[in-house]
N, C-alpha and C positions, 0 to 999 in steps of 0.2 A: 504494500500499500503506500511505502515511503517513496518507492520510485514513481509510481504513478501521480502522487503530488508533485514529485520534482518534474513530470513531464507537462503538466498543466501550464498553458502559456498564461498570460496577463489577463486574470480575472475582473469584472466589473466591480466595482464598489459592493457592500452589503450582499457579497454572495454567502449563499447559505450551502454548508453541506449535510446530510441527512444522514444517519446511521443509525445501527444498533447498537448495544452495549458490549460489541464481542470484544475480544482481550486486545488485538490488534487496533480498535477504535479510542480504548481507551488507556492506551499507554501513553506515557509520559513522551517517549518521542513522538508519536502520531498528532499528539495534541499539539506540542510546542511548534511541528512544521507546520500544521492548518493556522495556527495561530500567525507563525511567520508570511506564509500568504494572505494574510487578513481576511481570511474565511472565518464563519462566524458557524462552530458546531451545533447539531441540534442531533438529541437521540432519542430513540423512543425509552420508554420509560420500561423498568423489567417486568414480564410478562401482560407487558400492553402493545401486542404488534399492532393494534387500529392507529397508533401515533402514526405508522408508519401507509397510511392507507390510502393516501392521496397521489402520492408517490408511486405506489405498487403500482395504482390504477391506470395511472400515466403510462409508465413502463409496459405492462399490459396491452394498452394501446398502440402504444408506438410496436412492440415486438408483433403483434398479429394485423398490424394494418402498412406492417413494412416488411420485415424480415420473415413471417412466416408467409404473409401474403404471397409476397415476390419468391417464396423457395430459396431463400438467399443462406445456402449451407455452408458455406466456405467462403471470405470475401479477405479484405485488407483493412487495415487501419482507416487510410484515407477513405473509403466506401462507409465502412461504418459512421466516420466522424462526417459524412457529407449526409448521409442518410436522416441521421440524428439532428441535424441541424436543418436540413428541409422540412423534417417533418414536425420540429418545434414552432417554425414558421407556419405551416400548414395548420397545425392545432390551434394556435393561438389567433390566427388569423382570416382563415378561411373554414375549417371543421367548423361545423353547425351544434349545437349541444344542447337539445331539451331542455335540461335544466337552467338554461341561459334563455330564456323564451325562443328556441332556435336562433342564437346568435352565434358565433365565434367570441371567447374571453373579450379579444380585444373589441369589439364593437358594443359587447353587453357594458365595459367599463365605460367605455365613452359614452353611452347613453345616460348611464346612469350618476354621472358626475355632472 
């Protein structure tokens, strides 16, 4: 996980990283590395997997609407990065959600403001 953190590009301000309370994520070295990157840590409470429900739901949508749908079985880091970036834009700006009055999140937030 430390190698992964080292590979991160410059991140936007107020970036949040959510994880469970696994030993790697609670270690001093990892916590220090995350702070050095300017990332705010967020962890599920013990025995409360629902804390992670929002991101788990997003990951499920991402995987089923991209990698599984396109049957991507072997890929490169570049393809994964491009797929995720494209999907995040699609998810926020184009993909309608019933719970948001059949609007994408960006439109819903703009109308709510």
